[in-house]
C-alpha positions in Angstrom: -21.2 -24.6 -10.9 -19.7 -21.0 -11.1 -18.1 -20.0 -7.9 -17.2 -16.7 -7.0 -13.9 -17.0 -7.5 -14.1 -18.1 -11.2 -16.2 -15.8 -11.8 -14.2 -13.4 -10.9 -11.2 -15.0 -12.8 -13.3 -14.4 -16.2 -14.0 -10.7 -14.9 -9.9 -10.5 -14.3 -9.5 -11.7 -17.8 -11.7 -8.9 -20.0 -10.7 -6.5 -17.8 -6.7 -7.7 -19.0 -7.9 -7.0 -22.2 -9.9 -4.0 -22.1 -7.1 -2.3 -19.3 -3.8 -3.6 -21.6 -2.7 -0.2 -22.9 -2.5 1.0 -18.8 -0.9 -1.6 -17.9 1.9 -1.2 -21.0 2.3 2.3 -19.5 3.2 1.2 -15.9 5.6 -1.8 -17.5 7.7 1.1 -19.1 9.0 3.0 -16.2 9.4 -0.3 -14.1 8.0 -3.3 -12.6 5.0 -2.9 -10.5 4.1 -5.4 -7.4 1.3 -4.7 -5.3 1.0 -5.9 -1.6 -1.8 -6.6 -0.4 -1.9 -7.4 3.5 -5.6 -9.8 4.3 -6.7 -11.0 7.2 -10.8 -12.5 7.0 -11.3 -11.2 3.2 -12.4 -14.0 1.4 -15.6 -11.9 0.2 -13.8 -9.5 -1.1 -10.2 -10.1 -2.0 -11.4 -11.4 -5.8 -12.8 -8.7 -6.9 -9.4 -6.0 -5.6 -6.9 -8.6 -7.3 -9.1 -8.9 -10.5 -9.4 -4.6 -10.6 -5.4 -4.3 -9.3 -4.4 -6.8 -12.4 -4.5 -3.9 -15.0 -2.5 -1.8 -13.7 0.5 -3.4 -11.9 2.8 -6.8 -13.2 2.4 -8.7 -9.4 0.1 -9.1 -7.2 1.0 -10.6 -3.3 -1.6 -11.2 -1.0 -0.1 -11.8 2.6 -2.6 -13.3 4.0 -2.5 -12.4 8.0 -3.9 -15.7 9.9 -7.1 -15.6 8.1 -9.4 -18.8 9.2 -12.2 -17.8 6.1 -10.4 -19.3 3.3 -9.0 -15.9 2.1 -5.5 -17.7 0.8 -7.8 -20.1 -1.0 -9.7 -17.2 -3.0 -6.7 -15.1 -3.4 -4.7 -17.9 -5.5 -7.6 -18.7 -6.8 -7.8 -15.5 -8.7 -4.6 -15.3 -10.0 -2.3 -13.8 -7.1 0.9 -15.3 -5.5 -0.5 -16.1 -1.6 2.1 -15.8 1.6 0.3 -17.6 4.1 1.5 -16.5 7.7 0.4 -16.5 11.4 -1.5 -13.9 12.5 1.0 -10.7 13.6 -1.4 -7.8 12.1 -0.5 -5.4 9.5 3.0 -4.4 10.2 4.5 -7.5 9.9 2.2 -8.5 6.5 3.4 -5.6 4.9 7.3 -6.6 5.6 6.2 -9.7 4.8 5.0 -8.6 1.4 8.0 -5.8 0.9 10.6 -8.6 1.6 8.4 -10.7 -1.2 7.9 -8.0 -3.7 10.4 -8.0 -6.6 8.8 -5.1 -8.7 10.9 -1.8 -8.7 7.7 0.3 -6.9 6.0 -1.1 -4.5 2.4 -1.1 -4.3 0.4 -0.9 -0.4 -3.3 -0.9 -0.7 -6.1 -2.8 1.6 -7.9 -6.1 1.1 -11.8 -4.6 1.6 -12.0 -2.8 -1.1 -12.3 0.0 -0.1 -9.3 1.7 -2.0 -10.0 1.8 -6.0 -6.9 -0.1 -7.8 -8.0 2.7 -10.9 -5.9 5.1 -8.8 -3.1 3.1 -8.9 -1.4 5.0 -12.2 -2.4 8.2 -10.6 0.2 7.3 -7.2 2.8 5.6 -9.4 3.3 9.4 -11.8 5.5 11.2 -9.0 7.8 8.0 -9.0 7.5 7.4 -12.3 8.7 10.8 -13.9 11.4 10.7 -10.7 9.7 13.5 -8.6 9.0 11.1 -5.5 10.3 8.3 -3.4 7.1 7.6 -1.2 3.7 8.8 -2.7 1.0 8.8 -0.3 -2.9 8.7 -1.4 -5.2 11.2 0.6 -8.3 10.5 1.4 -10.8 12.5 1.2 -11.6 12.5 4.9 -9.8 11.4 7.9 -12.1 9.1 10.1 -10.8 9.2 13.6 -9.7 11.7 15.6 -6.4 10.2 16.8 -5.2 9.6 13.3 -5.9 12.8 12.8 -3.9 14.0 15.9 -0.8 12.2 14.7 -1.2 13.3 10.7 -0.8 17.0 12.0 2.6 16.4 13.6 3.7 14.6 11.5 3.1 17.6 9.5 5.0 20.1 11.5 8.4 17.9 9.7 6.7 16.9 6.2 4.5 18.2 4.1 1.6 15.7 3.8 -2.0 16.1 4.9 -2.3 11.9 5.4 0.8 10.1 7.0 -2.2 7.1 7.9 -3.2 6.1 4.3 -2.5 2.5 4.0 -2.9 3.0 -0.5 0.4 4.4 -1.3 3.5 3.7 -3.3 7.1 3.7 -3.4 10.8 2.8 -4.7 11.5 -0.7 -3.7 15.0 0.6 -2.7 13.4 2.0 0.3 10.8 0.2 1.4 13.4 -2.5 1.8 14.8 0.3 4.5 11.7 1.0 6.1 11.3 -0.6 9.9 7.9 0.8 10.5 8.1 2.1 14.1 5.4 1.9 16.6 2.2 0.2 16.1 0.6 1.2 13.3 2.3 2.6 9.5 0.5 6.0 11.0 2.7 9.2 10.8 5.9 6.7 12.1 6.2 5.4 8.5 6.0 9.2 6.5 8.5 10.3 9.4 11.0 7.3 9.1 11.4 7.3 5.0 11.7 12.0 5.6 15.1 10.6 7.6 16.5 8.7 5.3 16.0 11.2 2.8 13.1 10.2 0.7 11.1 12.8 -0.7 7.5 12.5 -0.3 4.6 13.6 -2.2 0.8 12.9 -2.0 -1.5 12.6 -4.4 -5.7 12.7 -3.6 -7.7 9.5 -4.2 -11.2 8.0 -3.5 -12.8 5.6 -1.0 -15.7 3.6 -1.2 -17.9 2.5 1.4 -16.8 -1.2 2.6 -19.5 -1.4 5.9 -17.3 -2.2 8.1 -17.3 -1.2 11.9 -14.8 1.3 12.9 -12.8 0.3 16.0 -11.0 2.6 18.7 -7.5 2.5 17.7 -5.9 2.2 21.8 -2.7 2.0 19.6 -2.9 5.4 18.7 -1.5 6.3 21.9 1.5 4.4 21.8 2.2 5.9 17.7 1.8 9.8 19.7 4.9 8.7 21.7 6.4 6.9 18.5 5.6 10.0 16.5 7.0 12.9 18.8 10.5 10.4 19.4 10.8 10.3 15.4 10.0 13.9 15.0 13.6 14.7 17.0 15.4 12.0 14.5 17.9 14.2 11.6 17.8 13.5 8.1 20.3 12.2 5.9 21.8 14.2 3.7 21.1 12.6 0.5 18.2 10.8 -1.0 20.1 7.0 -1.2 17.3 5.9 -3.6 18.4 4.7 -7.2 16.2 5.6 -10.0 15.5 1.6 -11.8 18.2 1.9 -14.9 15.5 1.0 -17.5 13.3 4.1 -16.3 16.1 7.0 -17.7 
């Protein structure tokens, strides 16, 4: 019987053949690892992995205590899976960054909202040594609280979507980020800026996932974190080496 995981495995192999040129282009600039935090996404994770494979060299799925078999589906789909007790998005990102070996890391959501076909666009400023962190700018930011946080972050960093989960960055930067606060909104961009990182953004597309949005009460606490980071100084020189094979 053809299971969903096996079906996506077949699609994955076909995509590898069709997209091999795009994959090689990414490899020319250094190894790329995708980090995908996942919580109860067994129905979506296989497709996300299959669509990401042509654009990266390794995929790490951080299973954040799922109870629906997400880890098993991800493993059957070819991803390296890190299993951990449920601790939230930031803890999953930290675990993924610690495990990733690529010169460049890409983070994207496990629910299929982000289109992996945008990965080359995110990587381009890194490969051309124009940035250390590249944000995927969403067409619109749904939550008013997130728009406020992005507005505050823009007082110091000239980007319009500091809360996007679709981003690419150098591993040397990723390992220095502590991700203060309750979420990535505003704080991680301001922290990277304070470390001397060059930050840019590129437009991305979003796909509908039919998932209900809850009220992000944590943004109230995040506002305090962002205000504190706005007063932080900036290091004089970007301390993020470019991999030798990219020069």
